[in-house]
MDTraj code that builds the backbone (N, CA, C; nanometers):
import mdtraj as md
import numpy as np

residues = "MET ASP ILE ARG THR VAL LEU LEU VAL ASP ASP GLU PRO ASP ILE ARG GLN ILE ALA GLU LEU SER LEU ARG MET VAL GLY GLN TRP ASP VAL THR CYS CYS GLY GLY GLY ALA ASP ALA VAL GLU ARG ALA SER ALA ALA PRO PRO ASP LEU VAL LEU LEU ASP VAL MET MET PRO GLY VAL ASP GLY PRO GLU THR LEU ARG ARG LEU ARG ALA VAL PRO ARG LEU VAL ARG VAL PRO VAL ILE PHE MET THR ALA LYS ALA GLN LYS HIS GLU ILE GLU HIS TYR LEU GLY LEU GLY ALA ALA".split()
xyz = np.array([
    [2.7535, 2.5400, -3.9201],
    [2.6749, 2.5436, -4.0504],
    [2.7004, 2.6913, -4.1051],
    [2.7358, 2.6935, -4.2218],
    [2.7563, 2.8279, -4.2938],
    [2.6310, 2.8593, -4.3637],
    [2.5505, 2.9528, -4.3059],
    [2.4277, 2.9807, -4.3715],
    [2.4453, 3.1050, -4.4710],
    [2.3969, 3.0738, -4.5922],
    [2.4092, 3.1680, -4.7002],
    [2.2721, 3.2250, -4.7381],
    [2.1734, 3.1394, -4.7465],
    [2.0411, 3.1840, -4.7918],
    [1.9415, 3.1495, -4.6825],
    [1.8571, 3.2493, -4.6597],
    [1.7426, 3.2434, -4.5593],
    [1.6128, 3.2704, -4.6291],
    [1.5190, 3.1868, -4.6069],
    [1.3816, 3.2114, -4.6538],
    [1.2914, 3.2555, -4.5340],
    [1.2619, 3.3832, -4.5244],
    [1.1826, 3.4395, -4.4147],
    [1.0371, 3.4458, -4.4500],
    [0.9460, 3.3794, -4.3699],
    [0.8153, 3.3744, -4.3983],
    [0.7378, 3.4361, -4.2814],
    [0.6602, 3.5393, -4.3177],
    [0.5835, 3.6014, -4.2141],
    [0.4779, 3.6921, -4.2897],
    [0.3611, 3.6963, -4.2381],
    [0.2390, 3.7625, -4.2926],
    [0.2539, 3.9162, -4.2605],
    [0.3348, 3.9601, -4.1688],
    [0.3317, 4.0944, -4.1250],
    [0.4501, 4.1703, -4.2088],
    [0.4179, 4.2617, -4.2912],
    [0.5158, 4.3313, -4.3676],
    [0.6281, 4.4021, -4.2832],
    [0.5832, 4.4595, -4.1679],
    [0.6831, 4.5296, -4.0750],
    [0.7797, 4.4338, -4.0287],
    [0.7348, 4.3133, -3.9822],
    [0.8238, 4.2122, -3.9303],
    [0.9232, 4.1623, -4.0337],
    [0.8734, 4.1361, -4.1576],
    [0.9551, 4.1007, -4.2675],
    [1.0649, 4.1991, -4.2936],
    [1.0218, 4.3294, -4.2962],
    [1.1131, 4.4351, -4.3313],
    [1.2322, 4.4468, -4.2256],
    [1.1924, 4.4442, -4.0955],
    [1.2952, 4.4529, -3.9902],
    [1.3842, 4.3285, -3.9867],
    [1.3191, 4.2104, -4.0035],
    [1.4010, 4.0895, -3.9951],
    [1.4985, 4.0904, -4.1136],
    [1.4440, 4.1189, -4.2344],
    [1.5263, 4.1154, -4.3540],
    [1.6526, 4.2059, -4.3386],
    [1.6212, 4.3307, -4.2987],
    [1.7296, 4.4305, -4.2776],
    [1.8249, 4.3749, -4.1826],
    [1.7893, 4.3191, -4.0681],
    [1.8783, 4.2750, -3.9707],
    [1.9642, 4.1546, -4.0260],
    [1.8893, 4.0546, -4.1000],
    [1.9716, 3.9407, -4.1483],
    [2.0683, 3.9885, -4.2557],
    [2.0326, 4.0811, -4.3391],
    [2.1205, 4.1254, -4.4484],
    [2.2436, 4.2006, -4.3906],
    [2.2087, 4.3071, -4.3000],
    [2.3093, 4.3857, -4.2533],
    [2.4020, 4.3268, -4.1509],
    [2.3479, 4.2572, -4.0516],
    [2.4243, 4.2030, -3.9395],
    [2.4748, 4.0682, -3.9796],
    [2.3921, 3.9774, -4.0293],
    [2.4405, 3.8451, -4.0703],
    [2.4978, 3.8335, -4.2151],
    [2.4808, 3.9426, -4.2926],
    [2.5233, 3.9437, -4.4253],
    [2.4696, 3.8167, -4.5068],
    [2.3447, 3.7767, -4.4817],
    [2.2867, 3.6606, -4.5464],
    [2.2125, 3.7184, -4.6631],
    [2.1827, 3.6254, -4.7534],
    [2.0958, 3.6479, -4.8678],
    [1.9553, 3.6096, -4.8227],
    [1.8672, 3.7025, -4.8292],
    [1.7290, 3.6774, -4.7764],
    [1.6226, 3.6924, -4.8771],
    [1.5390, 3.5802, -4.8849],
    [1.4136, 3.5929, -4.9642],
    [1.2973, 3.5972, -4.8747],
    [1.2012, 3.6866, -4.8951],
    [1.0869, 3.7022, -4.8053],
    [0.9641, 3.6543, -4.8748],
    [0.8772, 3.5931, -4.7954],
    [0.7431, 3.5448, -4.8414],
    [0.6392, 3.5934, -4.7353],
    [0.5242, 3.6211, -4.7867],
    [0.4095, 3.6745, -4.6949],
    [0.3206, 3.5547, -4.6498],
    [0.3407, 3.4375, -4.7021],
    [0.2601, 3.3330, -4.6621],
    [0.3107, 3.1859, -4.6900],
    [0.2538, 3.0924, -4.6331],
    [0.3063, 2.9547, -4.6424],
    [0.3060, 2.8909, -4.7848],
    [0.1990, 2.9107, -4.8603],
    [0.1962, 2.8540, -4.9919],
    [0.3085, 2.9100, -5.0896],
    [0.3217, 3.0403, -5.0671],
    [0.4346, 3.1035, -5.1509],
    [0.5710, 3.0506, -5.1035],
    [0.5899, 3.0298, -4.9680],
    [0.7066, 2.9749, -4.9239],
    [0.7430, 2.8468, -4.9753],
    [0.6454, 2.7570, -4.9790],
    [0.6691, 2.6170, -5.0247],
    [0.7096, 2.6213, -5.1793],
    [0.6466, 2.7047, -5.2545],
    [0.6749, 2.7144, -5.3971],
    [0.8193, 2.7754, -5.4212],
    [0.8513, 2.8771, -5.3397],
    [0.9877, 2.9328, -5.3561],
    [1.0965, 2.8448, -5.3093],
    [1.0711, 2.7770, -5.1963],
    [1.1761, 2.6825, -5.1404],
    [1.1941, 2.5658, -5.2246],
    [1.0869, 2.5151, -5.2989],
    [1.0910, 2.4039, -5.3895],
    [1.1748, 2.4400, -5.5086],
    [1.1623, 2.5623, -5.5511],
    [1.2341, 2.6147, -5.6752],
    [1.3769, 2.6361, -5.6492],
    [1.4094, 2.6894, -5.5254],
    [1.5480, 2.7301, -5.4845],
    [1.5638, 2.6970, -5.3373],
    [1.5985, 2.5747, -5.2960],
    [1.6091, 2.5427, -5.1556],
    [1.7017, 2.6385, -5.0856],
    [1.6505, 2.6946, -4.9732],
    [1.7359, 2.7793, -4.8897],
    [1.8159, 2.6996, -4.7874],
    [1.9172, 2.7621, -4.7280],
    [1.9881, 2.6977, -4.6208],
    [1.9269, 2.6918, -4.4854],
    [1.8176, 2.7826, -4.4726],
    [1.7454, 2.7952, -4.3550],
    [1.6116, 2.8607, -4.3762],
    [1.5111, 2.8148, -4.3037],
    [1.3823, 2.8781, -4.3155],
    [1.3482, 2.9350, -4.1751],
    [1.3127, 3.0668, -4.1702],
    [1.2591, 3.1291, -4.0482],
    [1.1081, 3.1440, -4.0843],
    [1.0256, 3.0865, -3.9944],
    [0.8796, 3.0646, -4.0280],
    [0.7906, 3.1100, -3.9153],
    [0.7012, 3.2005, -3.9470],
    [0.6028, 3.2461, -3.8480],
    [0.5060, 3.1425, -3.8243],
    [0.4566, 3.1249, -3.7022],
    [0.3640, 3.0208, -3.6724],
    [0.2119, 3.0704, -3.7041],
    [0.1833, 3.1811, -3.6667],
    [0.0377, 3.2191, -3.6815],
    [0.0324, 3.3147, -3.8131],
    [-0.0136, 3.2569, -3.9154],
    [-0.0390, 3.3226, -4.0428],
    [-0.1801, 3.2766, -4.0930],
    [-0.2471, 3.3689, -4.1639],
    [-0.3815, 3.3335, -4.2203],
    [-0.3571, 3.2306, -4.3296],
    [-0.4640, 3.1562, -4.3602],
    [-0.4479, 3.0549, -4.4656],
    [-0.3691, 2.9408, -4.4279],
    [-0.2418, 2.9293, -4.4821],
    [-0.1579, 2.8180, -4.4540],
    [-0.0642, 2.8658, -4.3373],
    [-0.0882, 2.8162, -4.2178],
    [-0.0103, 2.8602, -4.1046],
    [0.1264, 2.7937, -4.1050],
    [0.2148, 2.8252, -4.0092],
    [0.3447, 2.7746, -3.9959],
    [0.3498, 2.6264, -3.9861],
    [0.2848, 2.5614, -3.8912],
    [0.2896, 2.4176, -3.8882],
    [0.2517, 2.3459, -4.0151],
    [0.1562, 2.3946, -4.0783],
    [0.1155, 2.3335, -4.2111],
    [0.2193, 2.3623, -4.3113],
    [0.2749, 2.4810, -4.3127],
    [0.3834, 2.5166, -4.4051],
    [0.5044, 2.4145, -4.3898],
    [0.5355, 2.3908, -4.2585],
    [0.6515, 2.2992, -4.2268],
    [0.6076, 2.1634, -4.2786],
    [0.4970, 2.1183, -4.2620],
    [0.4497, 1.9850, -4.3063],
    [0.4686, 1.9719, -4.4633],
    [0.4308, 2.0838, -4.5342],
    [0.4402, 2.0826, -4.6776],
    [0.5823, 2.0898, -4.7238],
    [0.6629, 2.1672, -4.6446],
    [0.8088, 2.1714, -4.6781],
    [0.8700, 2.0337, -4.6683],
    [0.8395, 1.9611, -4.5690],
    [0.8915, 1.8288, -4.5289],
    [0.8403, 1.7213, -4.6391],
    [0.7426, 1.7499, -4.7045],
    [0.6852, 1.6589, -4.8063],
    [0.7622, 1.6678, -4.9371],
    [0.8523, 1.7744, -4.9485],
    [0.9341, 1.7850, -5.0690],
    [1.0672, 1.7255, -5.0366],
    [1.1121, 1.6247, -5.1115],
    [1.2341, 1.5465, -5.0699],
    [1.3577, 1.6376, -5.0582],
    [1.3718, 1.7298, -5.1495],
    [1.5010, 1.8146, -5.1432],
    [1.5006, 1.9165, -5.0259],
    [1.3785, 1.9325, -4.9568],
    [1.3735, 2.0240, -4.8459],
    [1.3677, 1.9543, -4.7071],
    [1.3789, 1.8227, -4.7066],
    [1.3650, 1.7502, -4.5888],
    [1.4691, 1.7847, -4.4794],
    [1.5919, 1.8148, -4.5189],
    [1.6956, 1.8395, -4.4279],
    [1.7237, 1.9952, -4.4058],
    [1.6348, 2.0751, -4.4703],
    [1.6526, 2.2240, -4.4462],
    [1.6030, 2.2538, -4.3134],
    [1.6873, 2.3188, -4.2229],
    [1.6399, 2.3564, -4.0884],
    [1.5315, 2.4641, -4.0994],
    [1.4274, 2.4418, -4.0171],
    [1.3250, 2.5326, -4.0049],
    [1.3100, 2.5898, -3.8568],
    [1.3141, 2.7176, -3.8434],
    [1.3030, 2.7751, -3.7025],
    [1.1767, 2.8588, -3.6995],
    [1.0937, 2.8254, -3.6082],
    [0.9653, 2.8948, -3.5929],
    [0.9974, 3.0380, -3.5156],
    [0.9318, 3.1423, -3.5648],
    [0.9311, 3.2756, -3.5017],
    [0.7928, 3.2936, -3.4477],
    [0.7810, 3.2953, -3.3166],
    [0.6524, 3.3109, -3.2634],
    [0.6473, 3.3689, -3.1174],
    [0.5370, 3.4222, -3.0889],
    [0.5158, 3.4651, -2.9494],
    [0.4610, 3.3456, -2.8626],
    [0.4217, 3.2371, -2.9297],
    [0.3606, 3.1252, -2.8662],
    [0.4775, 3.0310, -2.8292],
    [0.5283, 3.0532, -2.7089],
    [0.6605, 2.9777, -2.6736],
    [0.6423, 2.9133, -2.5332],
    [0.5195, 2.8653, -2.4990],
    [0.5082, 2.7856, -2.3801],
    [0.5722, 2.6497, -2.4015],
    [0.6025, 2.5933, -2.2977],
    [0.6828, 2.4523, -2.3072],
    [0.6019, 2.3572, -2.3958],
    [0.4703, 2.3454, -2.3787],
    [0.4011, 2.2444, -2.4545],
    [0.4010, 2.2860, -2.6062],
    [0.3932, 2.4102, -2.6336],
    [0.3932, 2.4582, -2.7716],
    [0.5339, 2.4356, -2.8373],
    [0.6446, 2.4643, -2.7637],
    [0.7774, 2.4323, -2.8147],
    [0.7902, 2.2844, -2.8488],
    [0.7472, 2.2000, -2.7544],
    [0.7574, 2.0565, -2.7793],
    [0.6738, 2.0148, -2.8968],
    [0.5577, 2.0791, -2.9173],
    [0.4790, 2.0468, -3.0355],
    [0.5500, 2.0848, -3.1602],
    [0.6118, 2.2074, -3.1695],
    [0.6918, 2.2455, -3.2806],
    [0.8060, 2.1632, -3.3148],
    [0.8848, 2.1233, -3.2142],
    [0.9968, 2.0261, -3.2175],
    [0.9514, 1.8944, -3.2826],
    [0.8368, 1.8453, -3.2345],
    [0.7701, 1.7240, -3.2757],
    [0.7373, 1.7276, -3.4256],
    [0.7100, 1.8451, -3.4715],
    [0.6762, 1.8579, -3.6168],
    [0.8033, 1.8648, -3.7021],
    [0.9161, 1.8812, -3.6337],
    [1.0396, 1.8773, -3.7163],
    [1.1078, 2.0101, -3.7163],
    [1.0642, 2.1080, -3.6389],
    [1.1361, 2.2426, -3.6379],
    [1.2700, 2.2232, -3.5612],
    [1.3590, 2.3194, -3.5909],
    [1.4899, 2.3136, -3.5319],
    [1.4810, 2.3869, -3.4019],
])
top = md.Topology()
chain = top.add_chain()
for i, resn in enumerate(residues, 1):
    res = top.add_residue(resn, chain, resSeq=i)
    for name in ("N", "CA", "C"):
        top.add_atom(name, md.element.get_by_symbol(name[0]), res)
traj = md.Trajectory(xyz[None], top)
């Protein structure tokens, strides 16, 4: 898969900055950043990305709820979503995969 556009969703500005810099410089990807789930759904609906990198633990609309909302938009159903999280125990990973994460 040739990834051109990435939607990066994380509530922590430092993480967004480091990840965006890495994705742009190393991967040479076009990156759009969002600080929360509601904004991510709005932006992805307007301009579907090739990939979504999504934080799990965010205030308000968390990662799993953001994924559910993304999947409710027909043109976003096939966009791969990868969770970025420190919560990576086996049962948590299985839960994320069950939600439709890549």
